[in-house]
C-alpha positions in Angstrom: -106.5 98.6 -155.8 -109.0 98.3 -152.8 -108.3 94.6 -152.6 -104.6 95.5 -152.2 -105.1 98.1 -150.0 -107.4 96.2 -147.8 -104.7 93.0 -147.6 -101.8 95.4 -146.6 -104.2 96.7 -143.9 -104.9 93.4 -142.5 -101.5 92.4 -142.7 -100.4 95.4 -140.6 -103.2 94.7 -138.0 -101.9 91.1 -137.7 -98.3 92.3 -137.3 -99.5 94.7 -134.6 -101.6 92.1 -132.8 -98.5 89.8 -133.0 -96.4 92.8 -131.6 -98.7 93.4 -128.6 -99.0 89.4 -127.6 -96.9 88.4 -124.8 -96.3 85.4 -122.4 -95.5 85.1 -119.1 -94.3 82.0 -117.4 -94.9 82.1 -113.5 -94.0 79.4 -110.9 -95.9 79.7 -107.5 -94.2 79.2 -104.2 -97.6 77.4 -103.1 -99.5 74.3 -104.6 -102.4 75.6 -106.4 -104.6 73.3 -104.2 -103.9 75.0 -101.0 -106.6 77.3 -99.4 -105.9 80.9 -99.9 -102.2 80.7 -100.7 -102.6 78.5 -103.4 -105.5 79.8 -104.5 -104.6 83.5 -105.0 -102.5 82.7 -108.1 -105.2 80.9 -109.6 -107.6 84.0 -108.6 -105.2 86.2 -110.4 -104.9 84.1 -113.6 -108.8 84.0 -113.9 -108.9 87.4 -113.8 -106.2 88.1 -116.3 -107.9 85.6 -118.7 -111.4 87.4 -117.9 -110.2 90.6 -119.6 -110.3 90.7 -123.2 -107.7 92.3 -125.6 -104.7 92.2 -123.3 -102.5 89.9 -125.3 -100.9 88.5 -122.5 -100.6 84.6 -122.1 -99.9 83.1 -118.8 -98.7 79.8 -117.7 -98.5 79.2 -114.3 -96.6 76.4 -112.7 -96.9 74.4 -109.2 -94.5 74.7 -106.5 -91.1 73.3 -107.6 -92.1 72.4 -111.2 -89.2 74.8 -112.3 -87.2 75.3 -109.8 -87.2 74.8 -105.9 -89.4 77.2 -104.1 -86.9 78.9 -102.1 -84.8 79.7 -105.5 -87.6 81.4 -107.3 -86.4 84.8 -106.8 -82.9 83.8 -108.1 -84.5 82.3 -111.0 -86.6 85.3 -111.6 -83.7 87.7 -111.4 -81.8 85.5 -113.9 -84.3 85.6 -116.2 -84.8 81.5 -116.2 -88.5 82.4 -115.4 -90.5 85.6 -116.2 -92.2 85.7 -112.8 -92.7 84.1 -109.3 -95.7 84.3 -106.8 -94.3 84.0 -103.4 -94.0 85.3 -99.8 -90.8 88.0 -100.0 -89.6 86.7 -96.8 -88.3 83.7 -98.4 -85.5 85.4 -99.8 -84.4 87.0 -96.6 -81.2 85.2 -96.5 -80.2 86.9 -99.9 -82.0 89.8 -99.7 -82.8 91.0 -95.9 -84.9 93.9 -96.7 -87.5 91.9 -98.7 -89.0 90.4 -95.5 -90.1 94.2 -94.4 -92.6 94.0 -97.3 -93.8 90.5 -96.4 -94.6 90.5 -92.6 -93.1 92.2 -89.7 -93.4 90.7 -86.1 -96.0 93.0 -84.1 -96.5 94.7 -87.3 -99.0 96.3 -89.2 -102.4 94.4 -90.1 -103.3 93.6 -93.9 -105.1 97.1 -94.3 -102.2 99.2 -92.5 -99.8 96.9 -94.7 -101.6 97.9 -97.9 -101.8 101.7 -97.0 -98.1 101.8 -96.4 -97.4 99.9 -99.7 -99.8 101.9 -101.9 -100.0 105.3 -100.2 -97.2 106.0 -98.1 -94.3 105.5 -100.2 -93.6 101.5 -99.2 -94.0 100.2 -102.8 -91.6 102.8 -104.3 -88.9 101.5 -101.9 -89.5 98.0 -102.5 -89.4 98.8 -106.3 -85.9 100.3 -105.9 -84.5 97.7 -103.8 -85.7 95.1 -106.3 -84.4 97.1 -109.1 -81.3 96.2 -108.1 -81.8 92.7 -108.5 -83.3 93.3 -112.1 -87.0 92.4 -110.6 -90.1 94.2 -110.4 -92.4 93.5 -107.5 -96.2 93.8 -107.5 -98.1 93.2 -104.3 -100.5 90.3 -105.4 -101.8 89.0 -102.2 -102.5 89.5 -98.4 -103.6 87.5 -95.6 -104.7 88.0 -92.1 -102.8 86.8 -89.1 -101.2 83.4 -88.9 -101.3 81.0 -86.3 -98.1 81.1 -84.0 -97.4 77.4 -84.6 -97.9 73.7 -83.9 -95.6 72.3 -80.9 -95.4 68.5 -79.7 -95.4 69.7 -75.9 -96.9 72.9 -74.3 -94.5 76.2 -74.2 -95.3 77.3 -70.5 -92.0 79.4 -70.1 -89.1 80.7 -72.2 -86.9 78.0 -70.7 -89.2 75.6 -72.8 -88.0 77.5 -75.9 -84.2 76.3 -75.3 -82.8 73.9 -78.0 -86.6 73.6 -79.4 -86.4 72.4 -83.1 -88.5 74.5 -84.9 -89.4 75.5 -88.6 -89.9 79.5 -88.5 -89.7 81.5 -91.3 -88.8 85.1 -91.8 -88.0 87.5 -88.8 -89.9 85.5 -86.5 -87.4 82.8 -86.6 -84.7 85.3 -86.0 -87.0 86.0 -82.7 -87.0 82.5 -81.5 -83.3 82.0 -82.1 -82.7 84.8 -79.6 -84.7 83.1 -77.0 -82.5 80.1 -77.5 -84.4 77.8 -80.1 -83.0 76.0 -83.1 -84.6 77.7 -86.2 -84.7 75.9 -89.6 -86.4 77.3 -92.7 -88.0 74.6 -94.9 -90.7 74.9 -97.8 -94.2 73.4 -97.3 -93.6 70.1 -98.8 -90.9 69.2 -96.4 -92.7 70.0 -93.0 -94.7 67.3 -92.4 -92.4 64.4 -92.9 -89.7 66.4 -90.5 -92.1 66.7 -87.8 -93.3 63.3 -88.0 -90.0 61.9 -87.7 -88.9 64.1 -85.0 -86.5 66.2 -86.9 -88.5 69.3 -85.8 -90.5 69.8 -82.5 -92.5 72.3 -83.8 -93.5 74.3 -86.7 -95.5 77.5 -88.0 -96.5 77.8 -91.5 -99.7 79.8 -92.1 -103.5 80.5 -91.0 -105.3 77.5 -89.7 -107.3 76.6 -93.0 -103.8 76.2 -94.6 -102.2 74.2 -91.7 -105.4 71.9 -91.8 -104.8 71.2 -95.3 -100.8 70.4 -94.7 -101.9 67.8 -91.7 -99.6 69.3 -88.9 -102.4 68.6 -86.3 -101.7 64.8 -86.4 -98.4 64.9 -85.1 -98.3 68.1 -83.1 -101.5 68.7 -80.7 -100.5 71.9 -79.5 -101.4 75.2 -81.4 -100.6 78.5 -80.3 -102.0 81.8 -80.9 -101.6 85.1 -81.7 -99.6 85.1 -84.8 -97.3 87.6 -83.3 -94.6 87.0 -85.8 -97.0 87.6 -89.1 -100.0 89.6 -88.0 -100.6 89.8 -91.9 -98.5 88.9 -94.8 -98.2 90.4 -98.2 -97.5 88.2 -101.3 -95.6 89.3 -104.5 -95.6 88.6 -108.2 -91.8 89.0 -108.6 -91.4 89.6 -112.2 -87.9 89.9 -114.3 -87.2 93.3 -115.1 -86.7 92.5 -119.3 -90.2 90.4 -119.1 -91.8 93.3 -117.5 -90.5 95.8 -120.2 -91.7 93.7 -122.9 -95.1 94.5 -121.6 -97.2 97.3 -122.9 -98.4 100.0 -120.7 -101.9 98.6 -120.9 -100.6 94.9 -120.6 -98.9 96.1 -117.2 -102.0 97.6 -116.2 -104.0 94.8 -116.3 -101.2 92.7 -114.4 -101.5 95.2 -111.6 -105.3 95.4 -111.7 -105.3 91.6 -111.7 -103.2 91.4 -108.6 -105.1 94.2 -106.9 -108.1 92.2 -107.3 -106.5 89.1 -106.0 -105.4 90.6 -103.0 -108.9 91.6 -102.1 -110.0 88.3 -102.5 -107.3 86.6 -100.6 -107.9 88.9 -97.6 -111.5 88.3 -97.7 -111.2 84.6 -98.2 -108.7 84.2 -95.5 -110.9 85.8 -93.1 -113.8 83.4 -94.0 -112.3 80.2 -93.5 -110.7 80.2 -90.3 -113.4 79.6 -87.8 -114.4 76.5 -89.5 -110.8 75.2 -89.3 -110.6 75.9 -85.8 -113.9 73.9 -85.3 -112.6 71.0 -87.1 -109.2 71.3 -85.0 -111.1 71.1 -81.7 -113.4 68.1 -82.7 -109.8 66.4 -83.5 -108.7 67.1 -80.1 -106.0 69.7 -80.8 -105.3 72.0 -77.7 -105.4 75.5 -78.7 -103.7 77.8 -76.6 -103.2 81.4 -76.4 -99.5 82.8 -75.5 -99.0 84.1 -72.0 -98.8 87.8 -71.5 -95.1 87.2 -70.4 -93.8 85.3 -73.4 -95.7 87.8 -75.5 -93.9 90.4 -74.0 -90.5 88.5 -74.3 -91.2 87.7 -78.0 -91.7 91.8 -78.4 -88.8 92.4 -76.7 -86.7 90.0 -78.8 -88.2 91.4 -81.9 -87.3 95.1 -81.1 -83.7 93.7 -81.1 -83.9 91.7 -84.1 -85.4 94.9 -86.0 -82.3 97.3 -84.5 -80.1 94.6 -85.3 -81.1 93.9 -89.1 -81.6 97.7 -89.5 -77.8 98.0 -88.4 -76.3 95.5 -90.7 -78.4 96.4 -93.9 -79.0 99.8 -95.4 -82.1 98.8 -97.3 -83.7 97.1 -94.5 -83.1 100.2 -92.2 -84.7 102.5 -94.8 -87.6 100.2 -95.5 -88.3 99.6 -91.6 -87.7 103.2 -91.0 -90.5 104.4 -93.6 -92.9 101.5 -92.3 -92.3 102.5 -88.9 -92.9 106.1 -89.2 -96.1 105.4 -90.8 -97.4 103.2 -88.2 -96.8 105.9 -86.0 -98.6 108.6 -87.6 -101.5 106.3 -88.3 -101.6 104.7 -85.0 -102.5 108.2 -83.8 -106.0 107.8 -85.4 -106.5 104.1 -85.1 -106.1 104.5 -81.2 -109.2 106.5 -81.3 -110.9 105.6 -84.2 -112.1 102.0 -83.3 -114.5 100.6 -80.8 -113.1 97.5 -78.5 -114.6 94.4 -80.1 
């Protein structure tokens, strides 16, 4: 009798373990060999794998392996893949409010962005907006300021932007459009060839260490700062709602915890690599510029207009931006007096 009871118990335990196992098929928007951006999903995966007992098996695919990068969100929403690791601003054409959770011109730095998301209601708004698309957003990375872009010729005045063919993502691209540039959106793998062939006059992509990996300095020698268009950028793990519901509470907690850890790692890694990259560019003869005060003022003015217009056109955008702006105003009272000048 006892052997029979033991056998039944073992079968029950096996069935329970099987019921708790889960798979997540994830496509990244970035090559996993790309510094910081590509490394973050690997960091997330390694942290998940280091946790024992949660039963979640991950399969991470590189950029464009399952679907084109700019179609990741649609594929997740439709259930074609379980999840995507990407920058929310890539979906701005389909879901204008998404970019509010990714980067804002002249907006928050990385700690401020995370504070709004996790402590001031930003994530709750994000979840409500994505729920309409059958997607669960999880903050899963953040990076420090991007560079403002690579240009074949120096930009000395607003007139130099007129007709400029430039790859610029998110709301920053809308700002340059207002100032006369011809803006297009390309995935990382398509940029260099377009720049080399003269299809583009300029491009932005990310931080110096990432841009170095993509080789833009070989064909565009003028590198501009600061990255007013993305003072910080939040990355997401966007999960299909049904795939997320199949995970137990402890499995969901493991995913969120691993994303939190990857976020901290991405920020520190991002900060650590940029000085070396700039030194490399200087040795290669790249001309590093800082935007003139006059052009920065024009960028800011145009950015204010872009934010106002986008809010008028989309209620979700307006709601998210209103929340973030209110947080920054309240937080700013303290931030203005809390820090010494560098």
